N, C-alpha and C positions, 0 to 999 in steps of 0.2 A: 504494500500500500504506500502510495506516495505521500511524503510529508508536506504539509501546507506551510506557507509563510508564517513567521512567528513561532515555528515549532509545533503547531497544532496539527493533529491528524484530521482529515475531513470528517470522520465520524465524531471527533471531539467537538467540532464546531456545531454540529447538529445537536449533540447531547447537551452542550452548554446552553444553546438556545432554548431547548425544551426544559431544561432544569430551571432556568429563570422564569419561563412561562408557567410551569407548575407551581413555583413559589408564589407568583402573582395570583394565580387562581386560588391557591390555598388562603392567602391573606384576605382576598375579597370575600370568599365564601365563608371562611371561619368567622369573620366579623358579622356576617348576616345570620348564620345558623349555629355557630359554635364548633370548636375544634374536635370534640368527640364525634359529632355527627359527620363532619368532613372526613375524619379518619375512616369511619365505617364506609362512607361513600367511595372513597378512593380504593379501599381494600376490595369492596364489591366489584368495582369497575375493573380492577386489575385481575381479579379472580375470573371474571367473565372472559377476559382476553388472553389468559396465560397459555391456552393451548395453541392459539394462532400466533401469538407473539410472546414466547416464553421468557424473553429477556425482561419483560415488564415485571415479572414476579420477583425480580431482584431489587426493585425499588424499595427503599426503606420508608415506611409510613408509620407515623406515631401522632399523638396529639400535638407534638411540637411542629410537625410539618412533614414534607416529603423531600427526600434526597436521593441522588443517584446511587450513592454508596458503592457496593461492589459491582453494580451493573455497568459502571463505566468501563471496566476491563472487558466485559463481554461485548460492549458496544464497539470497542476498537477492532473487533473481529468481524463486525457487520458492516454492510454498506450504508452510507448515509440515507439512501432511499428506503432501506428496510427499517432503519431507526425511525425515520419520518413517518412511515406507514403505521408503525406500532404506536407511536405517540399521537398521531392523528386519530387513530382508533380510540385511544384512551380518552382524548379530549372530547370526542364525539360521544362516547359512552358516559363520561362525566356529565356532559350537558343533558343527555337523556334522563339520567337519574336526578339531577338537580331540578330539571323541569317537572318531573313527576312529583318530587317532594315539595317543592315550593311554588307550584303553579306558575312558573315563569318568572318569578321575582328574581331569582338568582341569575337566570339566563339573561334577563334584561340588563343586569349589572355586568355580567361577564362578556357577553357576545361582542359588544363594540371594542372591548379591550383585547380579547383573545383572537378573534378572527384575523385581524391584521397581522398578528404574530405568527399564526399558522401559515398565512400567505407568504410571510417573510421566510419561513422555513422552506416552503416550496421553492422560493427563488434561490435560497442557499444551495439546495441540491440540484436545481436545474442549471446553475452556473458551473457545475463541475463537468 
């Protein structure tokens, strides 16, 4: 795998992008519905996707937030496109659960902030 400028692997760029995005989602939603509920939602969304995107099960989720943890090493062995697809599925799944739980209140707060960042991730991988 070719190394990027500034010493970052292409997969690291995408992982860093989604790590920041997940932190932002966590902050917004936990302020609306609480950390314990957000933790359960994240774990549920990850569990639903772990067969199709097994690397997501290595995310570390607690009431404190979500971090990449040991998943970063796995990510270096994956293509940026595969990482993007997994995280895009996770974001979509989270939106579905949040919409069902809070009748769109959470989605109205998240959608305008998250959608541009998912599009930015698509640009990141399409420039490779």
